[in-house]
Steps between C-alpha positions, in 0.01 A plus 500: 500500500605547137774432247626786290752510222809650639556865433739776556334576845601154644790377280754588778310290761446220262885510416596504870269215583623301200860519600440444881251210466663288242869376516723596225498152344122500483464833339458558125665810370290802601515676158381165338191490725427862429542467135278178486235678709508801270464268192221328654692169543463513878295676759690689767234586751498701822272391785291761675287509803280800450781753408778324694753316296569158662688301235567361160426214266632405151302275288565344157202354305490285187195348381328337803793509727605784728833489691548697818856578457521716807277599788622706791336695779685791656677384818306743730160373348574125544258298719195698408354252261618679177667226346194270534278791374722543202491138401111526508516796270735328272253198482232733376716697274652177322201260522715209333799309647735714720845365562791617718821363630644445849846399591552133571403429862772285654680503847834551328429858443585774745160661463292172529250641735442791260449266218254286689308812596485633155381156369242467765365864419441407145344158587260677741409735220397227259806417305591135454849357449582371154758252401670771292848589627774707351833660560570874431822674593610200715179504700236225491146589472164322535187615306167555687160545310162629561188488283641189320818282489783497259790229422839539357356530145287804584759668697778471237251576225412817679865613535594395145208705359619804689855455367350455150296829542817677617706362201229629263520849658876495487481423122260768416731746678787401275 
């Protein structure tokens, strides 16, 4: 199994999975993800098993913290251990703290069982729940970490540093 930067060969599959795997209110604009990837501000990676494309992941790194923004396995390939394998590869690729978010787990949601399943998947794969919670586009999220732990201060510092870097890029374009 290996991770490769997305290319013209797999961009259509990546796009289709991105739009089908993530609800509209959880998706960042496609063009922005591609632009950040092309500028080295994020890594859009295809997941391959031998020569077979099986999924995607998108990771943003700043200093000693990597954020797995998206991870999805093609629907036909799920249940074969690819998700767990990718998390192990990510642990080696980013040997510092890795964080990701999951939707709040509460019985009030229609997809409660799916949320429990997702959370348990990450916990089984070595992630730990933090006390960091946030709301984005009217959805509540919880941060999980591996290879270290973060608090509110580190989380918001990470996001603020990315915003500052983006502001600097925008100023140099003007």
